[in-house]
C-alpha positions, 0 to 999 in steps of 0.5 A: 461497470464491467467484468470481475477483477483480482485483489493479490492484497491482504489490505482491507482498506484496498477492498474497502476502497474499490467496494467505493469506486464500484469495482466487484472483486475476489482475493487472489492471495499468496499461499502457504508455499510463496515466499509473500514477505520474501519480496518486500526485501530491500535492496541496499541504497535502492530510493523509496519510489524505485524499491515501491515500484519493484515490489508492487511489480514483483508482486504482480507477476506472482499474482498472475503465475498464482492465478495460473497454477490454479486454475482460476478464470482469465480476470485482470488482477491489481497488486500494491504496495505502500511504503513510508518515507522520511528522506531516503529511509524507507519505514517498513512495518514495523517489527515490535514496540520499539521498532514502531515508536522509533519511526514514530518519533522520526515523523514527529513535527516534519513531513514525510511521503507515503508513496503508493505504487498500483500494478494491473495486469493480465495475460495480454497487458500490464499497466502501473502507476504511482502516487506520492503525497507528502504527510505532515506530523505535528510534534509528537511527545512520547505519552503520545506514541506510547499511547497509540501502541498502546492502541496496536493500530500500529502494526501491520502498517508502513510507517506505524500508523494509517490515516483513519486511525487514531493519528489523524489527529496528528495530521497537519496537513496532507499533500497528494492522494488522501485514498492514496495514502490509505493503501489505493490511490483511487484516481490513478486505479480506475484509470489503469482498470480503464486499459481494461475495460472497465468504466467509470 
């Protein structure tokens, strides 16, 4: 393993996944003066995959400017975005309990997509990749949804659930990348980092 990586993400799961593959990293988080949430606004008619790629690229541009503005040493920066979609409907982070219940009911008894885009860049180059996984949920009762919301786990998570939480008990089948569903597809991430001198 070589070098240092900046991680421009507040997700503890992404930190854990980078640790899992032995990547030394430091956080490079938005300052109070940055509109980090504004980058995640959905444009009308935007397909989920296009949305996820655009948001990730915008996060990387903001993080590259942030490193320079803060006078930090040069090193590659990694950004990612995870989007949950039912057909062409993007399910973001729930704003309240009713929103979380709406999302979970939409996914009940059917398959949805979990899309994670990853981008890595420095002053010389940028590279990106995308992982799309299919997740099938069992049919959920209103009581199951209510209990899960009461646990507070849906909040701060795209699609109102985390695969490494209680919701795992509802997952009938996944096709794709488990780490991608968690928020950072490790195979794709490692291939991107190899372009910046990391070895796996």
